[in-house]
C-alpha positions in Angstrom: -12.0 -2.0 18.1 -8.9 -2.7 20.6 -8.6 -2.2 24.0 -8.0 1.9 24.6 -5.8 1.5 27.8 -3.1 0.0 25.1 -0.1 1.9 23.7 -1.3 3.7 20.5 -0.1 3.2 16.8 -0.6 5.3 13.6 0.2 3.4 10.5 1.4 4.7 7.0 0.8 2.5 4.4 2.8 2.5 0.8 0.1 1.4 -1.2 1.7 0.4 -4.5 4.3 -1.1 -2.7 2.1 -3.3 -0.9 0.4 -4.2 -4.2 3.6 -4.8 -6.3 5.0 -7.0 -3.4 1.9 -8.7 -2.0 -1.1 -8.1 -3.6 -0.5 -8.5 -7.1 -0.2 -12.1 -6.2 -3.2 -12.7 -4.5 -6.2 -11.0 -6.7 -8.6 -12.4 -4.0 -7.1 -10.6 -0.9 -7.3 -7.1 -3.1 -10.9 -6.1 -0.8 -8.3 -5.7 2.2 -9.5 -4.5 5.3 -6.3 -2.5 6.4 -7.6 -1.5 9.9 -8.3 -5.2 10.6 -5.1 -6.3 9.3 -3.0 -3.7 11.2 -5.6 -4.7 14.5 -3.9 -8.3 13.9 -0.6 -7.5 13.2 -0.2 -4.9 16.4 -2.1 -6.7 18.9 -0.6 -5.3 21.8 -1.6 -1.7 20.7 -4.5 0.5 19.8 -4.6 1.4 16.1 -5.6 4.7 16.2 -5.4 5.7 12.4 -4.1 4.1 8.9 -2.9 6.7 6.5 -3.0 5.4 2.8 -0.6 7.0 0.6 -1.3 5.7 -3.6 -1.9 7.6 -6.6 -5.1 7.3 -8.9 -3.8 4.9 -11.8 -5.2 6.4 -15.2 -6.9 4.6 -18.1 -5.0 3.1 -20.6 -2.3 2.7 -18.0 -2.4 -1.1 -18.5 -4.3 -4.2 -20.4 -7.5 -4.0 -17.8 -9.7 -0.6 -18.7 -11.6 -1.6 -15.6 -8.9 -1.1 -13.3 -9.2 2.6 -12.6 -12.8 1.8 -11.4 -12.1 -0.8 -9.1 -9.3 1.1 -7.7 -11.4 4.2 -6.8 -14.2 1.8 -5.6 -11.8 -0.1 -3.0 -10.7 3.5 -1.7 -14.0 4.5 -0.9 -15.1 1.3 0.8 -11.8 1.5 2.9 -12.7 5.1 3.9 -16.0 4.2 4.9 -14.2 2.0 7.9 -13.8 5.9 9.4 -10.4 4.6 10.3 -8.5 5.2 6.9 -7.5 8.8 5.0 -6.1 8.5 1.5 -3.4 10.7 0.6 -2.5 11.1 -3.3 0.6 11.2 -5.3 0.9 11.3 -8.9 0.5 8.6 -11.7 2.4 9.3 -14.8 2.8 7.7 -18.2 6.0 8.3 -20.4 7.1 7.3 -23.1 11.1 6.9 -23.4 13.6 5.2 -25.4 15.5 2.6 -23.6 18.2 -0.1 -24.7 16.2 -3.3 -26.0 16.5 -6.3 -23.8 18.6 -8.7 -24.5 20.9 -6.2 -25.3 21.6 -5.6 -29.1 24.4 -3.7 -30.7 23.4 -1.6 -34.3 25.5 -1.1 -36.9 26.9 2.0 -35.7 28.3 0.3 -32.6 25.5 1.6 -30.4 22.8 0.2 -28.2 19.8 -0.5 -30.2 16.8 1.4 -28.4 13.1 0.7 -28.7 10.3 3.2 -27.6 8.6 2.1 -24.2 5.8 3.4 -21.8 7.1 3.9 -18.4 4.6 3.9 -15.9 5.3 5.0 -12.2 4.3 6.6 -9.5 5.2 9.6 -7.8 5.1 11.3 -4.3 4.0 8.8 -2.4 7.2 8.0 -0.3 7.7 11.6 0.2 4.0 12.4 1.4 4.4 9.2 3.9 7.4 10.3 5.1 6.5 14.0 5.7 3.2 12.5 7.2 4.9 10.6 9.7 7.1 13.5 11.0 4.5 15.7 11.2 2.5 13.4 13.4 5.6 12.2 15.4 6.5 15.9 16.1 3.0 16.5 17.5 3.3 13.2 19.7 0.0 11.6 18.0 0.9 8.2 19.0 3.2 6.2 20.9 4.2 4.4 18.1 4.5 5.1 14.0 4.5 2.5 11.8 5.1 2.1 8.3 4.3 -0.5 5.9 6.8 -0.7 3.1 9.7 -2.4 1.7 11.4 0.7 0.2 14.4 1.2 1.1 14.3 5.0 0.6 12.4 5.4 3.7 15.6 4.4 5.8 16.3 8.4 6.4 12.8 8.7 7.2 13.2 5.9 10.3 16.5 7.2 11.5 15.1 10.6 11.3 12.2 9.8 13.8 14.5 7.7 15.8 17.1 9.9 16.3 15.9 13.6 15.7 12.6 13.4 17.1 12.9 10.3 19.6 10.1 8.4 18.9 9.5 4.6 18.4 9.3 3.2 14.9 7.6 0.2 13.9 8.0 -1.6 10.5 5.7 -3.5 8.8 7.1 -5.6 5.5 4.8 -6.8 2.8 7.5 -9.2 1.7 8.5 -12.5 3.2 11.7 -12.7 5.2 14.3 -13.6 3.1 13.1 -10.5 0.8 12.6 -8.3 2.9 15.1 -4.7 2.6 18.3 -5.3 4.6 18.7 -1.5 4.8 15.3 -1.0 6.8 16.1 -4.0 8.8 19.9 -2.2 9.9 17.4 0.4 11.7 16.4 -1.6 14.2 13.2 -0.7 14.3 11.2 -0.8 17.8 8.5 -3.3 16.0 8.7 -5.5 13.1 6.3 -7.2 11.5 5.3 -8.9 8.1 2.4 -9.4 6.2 1.4 -13.2 5.5 -1.0 -14.8 2.8 -2.9 -16.0 6.0 -3.3 -12.4 7.3 -4.0 -10.8 4.0 -7.0 -13.7 3.7 -8.4 -13.7 7.1 -9.0 -9.4 7.1 -11.3 -8.9 4.0 -13.6 -6.3 4.3 -17.6 -7.7 3.7 -18.5 -7.9 0.1 -21.1 -5.4 0.2 -20.3 -1.8 2.0 -22.1 0.7 2.4 -20.6 4.3 1.8 -23.0 7.1 2.3 -26.1 6.3 -0.5 -23.5 4.3 -2.6 -23.3 0.7 -2.1 -20.3 -0.9 -2.9 -19.6 -4.1 -3.9 -16.0 -6.5 -4.0 -15.2 -6.7 -7.7 -16.2 -10.1 -9.6 -12.2 -10.6 -10.1 -11.2 -10.2 -6.4 -13.7 -12.8 -5.2 -12.5 -16.1 -4.1 -12.9 -18.9 -6.4 -15.4 -20.8 -4.5 -17.8 -17.8 -4.4 -20.3 -17.4 -6.6 -20.7 -14.3 -9.5 -20.6 -11.2 -8.2 -23.9 -8.8 -8.0 -23.5 -5.6 -10.2 -22.5 -2.6 -8.7 -20.0 0.4 -9.1 -17.2 -1.8 -8.5 -18.2 -4.1 -11.7 -18.9 -1.6 -14.4 
């Protein structure tokens, strides 16, 4: 744990944004120790807490039926650190008619539409914004830092800076050239970027005790040089 005489920080992580923009490309880094990563990215601050915003994915949402089990195992492992609180939005699966790609015009002159299954996560962006505003109003820390590349949070940053009068930090899950220009223009007090090296060097132990449970890193999340994973909740 960092020294307590440093300025304090609270970090707010957009879980799906972190996954899509970063972890999706690095399966071996998905057993991520978020508090340890934040300690590394904010070395001048004492990270008091990490708020993790996500939604429980539903069975059948993708091609991998074990995805929901891995996600829930990971969340329990994160919470075992005592430094993470999880906040849940909703995961929706809708069937919609959308224009075919590449575009195709039918005999009636209209674009041909096909039935698709659209999955989306709802609510986490609002939950994140509200939690930051409440904590800042209560002056829970010296720095309020969000991890996201979602430009929809520009209003959140501006409100915290101009109306609440607190310092805001921004951690991007994207390489510099692909970072949100809108978030850059808010000129945060603190800016950092998640790198593949930081992801790989801040992993939870392969085996994590959580109450009476033993949680293990999923086999598909292990580094290629590692041996087979033992049986456990995460591998069922």
